N, C-alpha and C positions, 0 to 999 in steps of 0.2 A: 553462424549460418542464420539463425533466427534474427539477429540484429540486422544483418544485410538484407534478409528478406523484409524486414519490417521497413527498412529504408527505401526499398524499391516500391513497396505499396504505398508509403506516404508520398513519394515522388509522383506515382501514378495518380494518386488522388488529388495532389497539387496541381498537376497538368489538367486533370478533368474539370476541376473547380475553375481554373483559369479560363477554360473554353465555355463554361457555362455563365460565368459572370464577367460582364464587360468592364473595362476600366472606367475612368470618370467619364460620363456621358450624359448630355442633356436631350431630351426628347421634345419634339415640337408637335402639338396637336392644334387643331383649330375648332372642330365641331364633334359632339357625341350624338348622333341623331340618325333616324331612318329617313332618308329622302328618295323621292322618286326617280331623280337624276343628280348627279353630282359632277358636273363637267370639270371642275377644278380640283376634284379629289380631295375635298376639305373634310369630309365627315367620315368618322369611325362609328360603326353601329354600337348601341350600348352593350349588346351581347359580346362583341369582339373586344371592346374597350375593358370589360370586366375580365375577360381572359388575358388581356394584356397585364392588367394589375395583379391577377394570380400569379401569372408567369414571373413578374418582377418581384413580388413578395417571396417567391420560392428561391429565386436565383441570384438577386441583387439586394443591395442595401440602398433602399430608397431615401433620398435627403431632399431638403427644400434647396431651391437655386442658391439662396444666400448662404445656406450652410456649405454647398459644394464649392461656390466662389470663395468663401472664406477658408475651406481646407486647401484650396488650390494655392492660395495666398501663403499659407503657412507650409507648403510643400508636403501636405499629407492627403492630397486629393484622392477621393474614392466616392463611390456611390453614383447613383443615376438620379437625375432630377427631371421631373415632368412640368412642362409649360403649355400654356394655351395662348395663341394670340387672336386678337380682334375683339373679343368680348360678346360673343354670340350669347342669346339667352338660354340655349341648350347646356352652356357651361354651368350655369347655376342650377337650372332644372334637372339635368340628367347627369352631368360629370360629377358635380360636387357631391351628391348622395352616394355615389359609388365609391368615390374617393374617401369619404367619411366611413363608409361601410368596411373597407379594408385598411383605414387608417394610413391613407397615402398622402403625402404633402404635395402640393403644385402651385405653381405661380400663374397667374392670369394677366396678361397684358391687354389693357383696355383702350381703344380709340375713343378718346372721351367725347368727342363731338357726335358719335352715334350712340352712346349710352342714353337710353330713354327716349331716343328719337323715333320718328315714324318713317325713317329712311331704311334702305336696304344697303348693303355694302356694294362697291362698284361691281364685283363679279356676278353679284346676284342680280342686280338692275340690268346687267347687260344680257343675262339669261333670259330675263322676262321680255326685254325689249326686242332682242335680236332673234333668240331662239324660239320662244313660246308665243310671241305676239299673234294672234289670230288673223291681224289685218296689216301684217307687214308689207310694204309696197314691193314692186317688182324690182325697184331700183332704190338703194338706200345711199344717201349722200351725206358727207360728213366734211367739216372744215375744222382742222386742229392745227394750231400754230402757223396759221396763214397758208396751209396746204390743204388742198382739196382731194378728196377721195370719193370714190364711187364703186359699189358693189352690186352686182346683178344678183338678185335673190330668187328668181324664178327657177324652179326645177321642173323637167318634164318626166322624170322617174316617179312613179306612184309610190314606191316604197320609201322616197325620201320623207314623206309625211310622218311614217311610223319612226323613222330614225331620229327626229326631233325630240321625242320623248323617250327614246330608248335609254337605258341606264349605262350601257357599256362604253358609250362614246366619251372621251374626255379630251382635255387641253394637250394631252401627251400622245395621242393617237398619231400615227404616222400619216393617215389620210384624213380628209375632211369629208364626211359621208353626203354632206349637203351644202349648196352654196351659203346657207345660214351659218353652218358651223364655221365655214371659212371666214365670213364676215364677223362672226362673233370672236374668233381667236385673234384676228387681225385688229379689230376695234379694241379689244382689251389691251393688246401690246400698245396701241397708240395712247389710249387714255390712262394707263397705270402711270406713264411717265409724264403726264401732264401735270400743271399745276392744279389746285384744288378748285380755283375758278374756272380755269380753262376746261377742266374735267366736267364741271357742271354745266358749262355751255355745250359741251359735246352731248352730254345725256339729254339736255333739253332739245337739242336738234333731232335726237332719235325719238324723244316722246312726241314731238310734233308729227313725226313720220309714221310711227308704229303705233301711236295712241298711249296716253299716260295710264300706266297699270295700276296707280293709286298708291295707297300707303303700304308699308312692309307687310308681306306675308307673315302669319303667325310662326310659320315655320323657319322663317329667315330674319327675324328682328334681332336687334341687339337687346342685351339684358337691360333691365331698368335700374335706376339708381338705388331703389330699395333692395333689389337682388345684390347689386354690388356690395351694399353696406353690410348686408346679411352674410355675404361671403368674407368680407373684411373681419367680421367679428368671430370667424372660426380660425382656430389656431392652425390648421392644415392649409389655410389658403393664404398666399401672398399675392398682392396687387401691384402691378407695375404700369408705367406709362407707355403708350403706343402711338403718340402724337394726338392731335386734335381730329384731323380729316384723313389719315392714313395715306399721306403722300409718298412720292418717290423723292426722297429728301434731296438727294444730289442734284436735282434739276432746279432746286430752289435758291434764291438768294439767301445769303447767311442769315440775314435779318429775318427772313420768312421762316427759316428752319428754326431760328430761336424762338419765334412766337409759337410754332407748332409743339415744340418740345416743352417749353416753359409752361404755357397754358394748360396743355395736358396734365403736367405734374401738379400745377396749382389747383385745377379743377377736381382732380381725383382726391387731393388732400383735404380739400374743403368738403367734399361729399362723404369721405369715409373716415375723417377725423383721425389720420395717422399719416406719418411721413411715407413718401414713395421714393425709393432710392434705386429701383431697378428699371431698366428701359429695354425695349425691343424694337429694332429698327423695322419700319413697314417693309415688306418684301424681303428685306434682309440678305440680299446678294451683295457681293463686294462693289458692284456698280451702283446700288441704290442709296448709298451714302458715302462720305468722304472723310477724309482726316479731320477736316474742319468740323464735321459733325460730331465726331469723336471728342474734339476738343471742347465743343460746346456742352457735352454731357458732363464732362469733367468740371467745366466752369460752373454749371448749373447744380452741382451737388450729387449728382448720381454716383453710386459706388460700382455699378456693373451694367453691361448692356449686352443683349443676345443678338446674334446674327442668323443667318439662315443658309449656312453652308456647312459641309462636312469638313472636319479636320481633326487632328489629334488633339485631345484635350490634356493637359499636364500642367507641371509647375511653370512652364513658360507661356501658357496660354495668357493672351491680352485679356484682361477682364472687362475690357469695353468691345470686344469682338468675340464672345464666347461662341464656339460652333454649336450647331445643333443638328440632330438626326430627325428628318421629317417622317412621321409615322402615317401609314396608309392603313385602308380598312382590311388588315390581314386578321385571320384568325389567330389563336394562341400559338400554335405550332410555327406557323409561318412568321409571326412576329419575332419568335425566339430566335429563328433562322436569320431573320433580316438583322437582329440586334448583334448577333455573333458575326455576321458578315461585315457589319458596319464598324467594327472595331479596326481602326486605322493603325 
């Protein structure tokens, strides 16, 4: 009887442990920061991020992305890996100290053309130019890919002015609270699929109409090369390539894709002084890159690449299309709930 009782107890514990510990999983973050508004839902507050780390340390085995990829290749895959896309300065200033505090590894994918620059990322530029510009015209005109677009920006509702700086509205909202929000969402959809040169022409059209907001805000800048080198020197941090200009790769000719990928790899390696073997597709949806893109990565010497869609991770996972679970600004309890829910 005692043996049977012990067996039932072990089975119950194994079931509970399985509920608490997810299978192989890669988490995707972008920013760790306090922001007055976050329309693209890219930021997790430092307080919540630390709660995430504590929850992971209690319930999971944290591994680096390279270790997880290697274990999957050996059919022994387990653990959770943390990744960050884009290369915001707060990755170095806020996320990295917390990762070191809790001894958690992470991989950071940098868009090399933005590192050390005075520019903001596309989504942040559009926030300033369309949502927050004080002198935005009543009509906004844009030509992209030979097509002409027009948005009426005027609102007769006095509450709309407050909605522009409200923190609760995001790109995932079912309704656009103001004409500016609608224009912001639709222009972002247009420009994210444009080539880097066409995207810049579109932004220049907006600057002429809304006023040039100037260099990157201190809260929205990319990290410097000194910060990237400091991170590369830390054993807990891995650095990967994320193209030069963060384009939607599938819309580019293969030669331009090669340039974006290869120059990103070369530039990173020159600055940090070590090989770069991991890549993350900008935007990372199945539509944002192609089979030819995957072939380029293999040809150029990468060992793995991360996408941005959910899927089961296991021994049959394509190492050049590793799925990731996007993390939002959840508290620790909600984070654990979402992690368990995200087990496919």
